[in-house]
N, C-alpha and C positions, 0 to 999 in steps of 0.2 A: 840098752836102747841105742840103735844106730843113729848117729847124727853127722851130717855134713853141713858145714857152715861156711859159705863163701863170703869174702870181703874184698875190698880194694877197687870196686867199681867207681865210676864217677864220670864227670864231664871232662873231655880232653880235646884239644885242638887237633885238626888233621896234621899228621906227621909226628904227633906226640907219642908218649909211652905210658903204659900202666902195667902194674903187676897185680894179678889176682891171687888170692890165697884161698885155700879150702882146708879148714881144720876139721879133722874127723875124730870120732869117738864111737865106742860101742862095738868095735871089731878090731882085729889085728891088722892094722893098716899095711904093714910090711908084707902081708901075705897076698895082697891083691893088686892087680892092675887097676889103673884109674883112667878116666877120660874126662875131657871138657867138651861140653855141648853148648851150642848157643841157639837162641830162638828169636826170630823176628816175625812181625806180622806178614811180611812179604814172602819170606823164604821158608817159614816154619822152622823145624828143628834141623840143625846142621851139626854133624860131628866135627869137632875142631882139631882135637889132638888126643893122643893116648900115650901112656907110659907103663912099662911093665913093673912088676912088684919091687924090683931092686933098683929101678931107674936106669938099667943098662940099655934099654931100647926105647926109642921114642918114635912117634908117628904123627904126621901132620896132614891135614887137608891141603889140597893144592892152593886153596885160597889164602892160606896163612903161612905156607912154607917159606922159610927164609926171613920171616918177620916175627913169628911167635916162638917162644921156647918154653917147653913144659919141663918141670922138674919136681922133685919130691924130697922131703926130709923125713925119713922114716923114724928118726929119733924124736922128731917133734910131731909126728902124725899129721903132716901138712903137705898139701899139694899146691903147686904154684903154676901160674901161667904168666910169663913175661911177654908183653905185647908191645911191639915196636912199630914204627911207621904206620900208625893207625890211620884209617880212612873211614869215610862215612859208611861204607859197607860193613864195617866191623861193629857198628851200632847194634846192640842186641842185649838180651838177658843171658848171662853166662851161668851155666850150671856145672858143678862137678858131680860126677856119677861114678858109682861103684856097683856093678851088677844092676839090681833093680832099685837101688837106693840113690836118691837125688837130694841135692841141697835145695835151698829155697831160691837160689839164684842171686846174682849181683849184676846190676845194670851198668852197662857201658854205653856212653853217648859220645860220639865223635862229631864235633861241630865247631865251626868258627864263630 
């Protein structure tokens, strides 16, 4: 059974940082590219970042480039998203995604 479980969300002040994690099981994590997607009521679904199966190549939306860092630990079957210089526009429900499989999401709220 495929499972993706995000964690690490929370409330953070503008300018702060958070690191999200996504623990996966039920498939060979190291064989697949992964992405992070976020959702807000205002903007809907937005692709945030992606990483290839070995972690050699990473990709970012313009809105987060230079602030977010995606990474993975294939030995631990875990995907990460380090988020720095957070602002109110980053407030969203963050999902890790592999193909058609989605986690349940972890909420990030940026507010003073």
